[in-house]
C-alpha positions, -999 to 999 in steps of 0.1 A, spaced: -384 -3 -551 -379 -29 -524 -412 -43 -510 -402 -33 -475 -392 2 -484 -415 26 -465 -415 49 -495 -427 24 -521 -461 41 -522 -447 76 -523 -446 105 -499 -472 131 -491 -452 163 -490 -482 182 -476 -487 158 -447 -450 157 -440 -448 195 -440 -474 197 -412 -449 181 -389 -417 198 -402 -418 236 -406 -385 236 -425 -401 216 -453 -433 236 -451 -413 267 -461 -402 249 -493 -435 237 -505 -449 251 -538 -487 250 -536 -504 223 -515 -482 192 -523 -454 202 -547 -416 205 -541 -390 221 -563 -363 194 -566 -340 218 -584 -337 239 -553 -309 225 -530 -325 237 -498 -358 220 -506 -340 187 -513 -321 190 -480 -352 198 -460 -370 168 -475 -342 145 -466 -340 158 -431 -378 154 -426 -378 119 -440 -350 107 -418 -366 122 -387 -401 110 -395 -394 74 -403 -361 67 -384 -359 94 -357 -326 105 -370 -313 141 -366 -291 149 -395 -271 179 -405 -266 182 -443 -238 204 -456 -247 229 -484 -215 219 -504 -218 182 -500 -241 155 -515 -276 154 -502 -286 117 -500 -317 105 -516 -332 86 -487 -355 61 -505 -327 48 -528 -302 46 -500 -328 26 -480 -332 2 -510 -294 -6 -508 -297 -13 -471 -327 -35 -474 -311 -55 -503 -280 -60 -482 -301 -73 -453 -319 -97 -477 -285 -110 -489 -273 -116 -453 -305 -133 -442 -304 -155 -472 -268 -167 -469 -261 -169 -432 -247 -200 -416 -269 -224 -396 -275 -212 -361 -263 -177 -369 -291 -152 -377 -283 -116 -388 -316 -107 -371 -303 -117 -336 -265 -119 -340 -241 -89 -342 -236 -78 -378 -205 -58 -388 -204 -38 -420 -180 -14 -436 -192 17 -455 -165 28 -479 -167 66 -483 -194 73 -458 -197 110 -469 -206 140 -449 -240 126 -439 -229 91 -429 -263 81 -444 -257 44 -448 -245 36 -412 -272 58 -398 -299 41 -418 -285 6 -412 -283 11 -374 -318 27 -373 -333 -1 -393 -315 -31 -378 -306 -31 -341 -278 -57 -344 -259 -38 -371 -226 -20 -364 -203 -2 -388 -168 9 -396 -173 40 -418 -143 53 -438 -138 87 -453 -109 106 -469 -123 142 -469 -116 161 -436 -147 182 -439 -169 152 -445 -153 134 -416 -162 163 -393 -198 164 -405 -202 127 -403 -189 127 -367 -215 153 -357 -243 132 -372 -231 100 -355 -228 118 -321 -261 136 -321 -279 103 -328 -259 86 -299 -245 60 -322 -208 63 -313 -209 28 -298 -221 12 -331 -205 34 -357 -167 38 -358 -157 66 -381 -122 62 -397 -103 91 -413 -84 72 -441 -70 102 -459 -35 87 -455 -44 52 -465 -32 39 -499 -58 11 -499 -96 11 -501 -99 -14 -472 -77 2 -444 -57 -16 -418 -86 -12 -393 -107 -35 -416 -78 -59 -423 -69 -64 -387 -105 -62 -373 -109 -90 -346 -141 -102 -362 -148 -112 -397 -167 -85 -416 -203 -94 -428 -204 -70 -456 -188 -39 -472 -208 -13 -491 -199 16 -513 -214 43 -534 -183 53 -554 -178 85 -574 -193 81 -609 -170 102 -630 -133 98 -641 -128 135 -644 -144 169 -640 -146 172 -678 -165 139 -679 -190 151 -652 -196 184 -671 -199 166 -704 -224 142 -690 -246 170 -677 -246 187 -711 -256 155 -730 -287 150 -709 -319 159 -728 -335 171 -696 -320 185 -665 -315 161 -635 -346 155 -614 -329 170 -583 -302 195 -575 -266 181 -572 -246 197 -544 -217 172 -543 -181 181 -540 -154 170 -565 -142 143 -541 -177 128 -539 -183 130 -577 -149 123 -593 -122 96 -590 -94 85 -613 -109 60 -637 -145 65 -625 -166 40 -607 -153 10 -627 -117 17 -617 -126 22 -581 -146 -10 -578 -119 -29 -597 -95 -18 -570 -120 -33 -545 -120 -65 -564 -82 -67 -564 -79 -60 -527 -107 -85 -520 -86 -112 -537 -61 -109 -509 -86 -105 -480 -109 -132 -494 -131 -146 -466 -122 -119 -442 -154 -103 -456 -185 -124 -463 -199 -101 -490 -181 -73 -508 -207 -50 -525 -208 -17 -543 -236 4 -559 -231 14 -595 -246 42 -615 -242 29 -650 -254 -4 -666 -221 -7 -685 -202 -6 -652 -221 -37 -641 -210 -55 -672 -173 -45 -667 -172 -54 -630 -188 -88 -636 -163 -95 -664 -135 -86 -639 -150 -110 -613 -152 -138 -638 -117 -132 -650 -105 -134 -614 -122 -167 -609 -150 -153 -586 -181 -174 -594 -203 -165 -564 -216 -130 -571 -249 -112 -571 -265 -83 -591 -291 -61 -576 -312 -34 -591 -327 -4 -573 -355 15 -589 -368 48 -575 -397 63 -593 -399 60 -631 -365 75 -641 -339 67 -613 -322 33 -615 -290 21 -598 -274 -13 -596 -253 -32 -571 -228 -59 -576 -217 -81 -547 -193 -110 -545 -182 -136 -520 -154 -161 -515 -177 -183 -494 -200 -210 -508 -234 -198 -495 -257 -191 -525 -283 -164 -526 -318 -168 -541 -325 -154 -576 -348 -127 -562 -317 -111 -547 -289 -121 -570 -306 -118 -604 -328 -87 -601 -321 -68 -633 -348 -75 -659 -331 -58 -688 -321 -82 -716 -289 -63 -719 -277 -76 -686 -289 -112 -690 -255 -126 -699 -239 -109 -669 -262 -123 -643 -250 -151 -620 -260 -187 -626 -297 -193 -614 -301 -209 -580 -338 -219 -584 -354 -246 -604 -392 -250 -607 -410 -282 -616 -448 -276 -621 -470 -306 -614 -496 -317 -639 -521 -331 -615 -541 -359 -631 -551 -371 -597 -564 -350 -569 -539 -330 -548 -547 -351 -517 -533 -381 -536 -506 -365 -557 -488 -344 -531 -481 -372 -506 -467 -393 -534 -444 -364 -546 -432 -359 -510 -423 -395 -506 -405 -396 -539 -384 -366 -530 -376 -379 -496 -367 -414 -510 -346 -399 -537 -326 -378 -512 -322 -407 -488 -309 -430 -516 -276 -411 -518 -252 -402 -490 -260 -369 -473 -242 -352 -444 -276 -340 -433 -312 -343 -446 -345 -332 -429 -380 -328 -441 -408 -308 -424 -441 -290 -428 -426 -259 -411 -415 -235 -438 -378 -230 -443 -364 -195 -444 -353 -201 -480 -389 -202 -491 -406 -180 -464 -385 -150 -475 -387 -155 -512 -416 -173 -526 -447 -165 -507 -464 -173 -474 -467 -205 -454 -503 -211 -465 -493 -224 -499 -466 -247 -486 -473 -284 -484 -439 -295 -471 -402 -288 -476 -368 -301 -467 -331 -294 -470 -298 -313 -471 -261 -311 -477 -236 -334 -492 -199 -335 -499 -199 -331 -537 -219 -352 -561 -230 -383 -542 -258 -395 -565 -242 -400 -599 -227 -434 -605 -196 -420 -623 -189 -397 -593 -193 -426 -569 -170 -448 -589 -144 -420 -591 -146 -415 -553 -142 -452 -546 -111 -454 -570 -95 -425 -551 -102 -441 -518 -86 -473 -530 -55 -455 -543 -52 -437 -509 -55 -470 -490 -28 -485 -512 -5 -454 -507 -6 -443 -543 -21 -409 -533 -11 -390 -502 -46 -378 -493 -82 -379 -505 -91 -345 -520 -119 -327 -502 -151 -326 -521 -169 -292 -523 -199 -288 -501 -233 -288 -518 -265 -276 -502 -301 -277 -515 -336 -271 -504 -368 -285 -519 -404 -274 -514 -438 -286 -525 -462 -257 -530 -500 -257 -536 -506 -230 -560 -542 -222 -550 -532 -191 -530 -511 -160 -537 -474 -167 -541 -445 -143 -548 -427 -168 -569 -439 -171 -605 -447 -141 -626 -470 -146 -655 -452 -158 -686 -422 -172 -667 -405 -202 -683 -410 -236 -666 -406 -273 -673 -436 -293 -664 -432 -330 -657 -435 -346 -691 -430 -314 -710 -399 -294 -720 -398 -259 -734 -375 -229 -735 -381 -192 -732 -362 -171 -758 -354 -145 -732 -335 -171 -711 -317 -187 -741 -286 -167 -735 -281 -179 -699 -291 -215 -707 -266 -217 -737 -239 -204 -714 -239 -236 -694 -235 -260 -723 -249 -288 -702 -283 -278 -691 -315 -291 -708 -341 -279 -683 -353 -245 -676 -344 -225 -646 -368 -199 -634 -354 -166 -622 -371 -139 -602 -372 -104 -617 -375 -76 -592 -411 -69 -602 -421 -105 -593 -412 -99 -556 -447 -85 -554 -474 -112 -552 -486 -128 -584 -513 -154 -588 -502 -190 -596 -529 -216 -597 -507 -247 -604 -489 -268 -578 -452 -271 -582 -419 -282 -567 -391 -256 -561 -355 -267 -558 -331 -242 -544 -293 -242 -545 -282 -230 -511 -245 -239 -510 -217 -248 -534 -191 -235 -558 -198 -257 -588 -230 -251 -608 -224 -284 -627 -232 -303 -594 -263 -282 -590 -274 -290 -626 -268 -326 -620 -288 -326 -588 -318 -310 -605 -317 -334 -634 -314 -364 -611 -344 -354 -589 -366 -345 -619 -358 -378 -635 -366 -398 -603 -399 -379 -600 -408 -388 -636 -399 -424 -631 -416 -426 -597 -449 -411 -608 -450 -432 -640 -446 -463 -618 -474 -453 -596 -497 -448 -626 -488 -482 -639 
């Protein structure tokens, strides 16, 4: 469960029932609830939404009753994604955010939760079912959110993203969706029969909410196809998925379509409920591994995006007071030796590290920069000079635009708690190379990488103790992972050479 989810430590039904009589009537004993009883599930959802978010919600008996903790996980993950990939000078925490909820349902749960959690969020919420539209409208109105949530009846639309989205005056920050799982009623019934134990809670969903032609894979594939036309109209396209196999198929489709900037999230509620999310972008801002590479299952390793974090542990033969200033100067000099559009270094923690890898008390210093392509490799510089010469001589009409590349680097003192490295994570220490078998599949996929990336499983978002000092490199912008690999290799090599020279 997301670290900021208010339900991560569970819910006391007995305590909640003291404040909400409707829930109290459903309790069995002092602190037990019958999740197979639809009315009990509805009363719990209503109590949770009122208690934590001050939301008054009507839940229809013949429509899905949303599981609040898992819906909140999706909202919080989306916020992490936006905060981690926003443009300089534009913060989702203070600037208006516009999202689209595809198939908002009778409860309009996602727009309601999003607006309650984040005061700058606004929504376009689409729905094809007339009864659900009516119910959603009531929930929006009774919470006085008509000015922030625009409800769209799209029953006559032939596309997933309706004209109101396509022609919206502003670019959309994200889309979200919880598509129907099943391809047919028979599949839904067959799935229920195959389960060894009954579902944990009652399902009251309508056919429209549970079934769509081709199931969730076909639905999200349609989203992918439409996004190929809309492209950067939307910053992040996302959808929740109920099957691990669906994640694999959607990622395959994205790769086949040439979409290389994608993320895979995992939402865990309790010990048995797991959902996934896939998001993709046509922009070049890269998300951290703790957001984009959450699944820990080996079965999904080959379908995770390319890692955006590289860790270099420091073997301190000298004291930290001597070593860390030397490392800082080497990093700064290395980055200043090649042309950058911008480069800055500071002891003030950058958001890339503050939100991902721990608290400011274990940061020594950090910096960030951007370049136009690979400006450090001799071969790349020679190639660029040759093109510039050909352009000056009129042999080429224009100089091709190099893709932007952004990076951040941080030096961390591992004497305090950090949320970065879980025990047993692979790493490459200066002067040492090793590989972790669990990461072999990803590393082999690159064909050019001979150092270990370190990825963040969802569990490592909680603090772990790391006693060693280390450098973190973070890919923040770009479309070509080969440039990112080259940058990490260059900086690691310069650190090796520089520290060796100082010892001599």
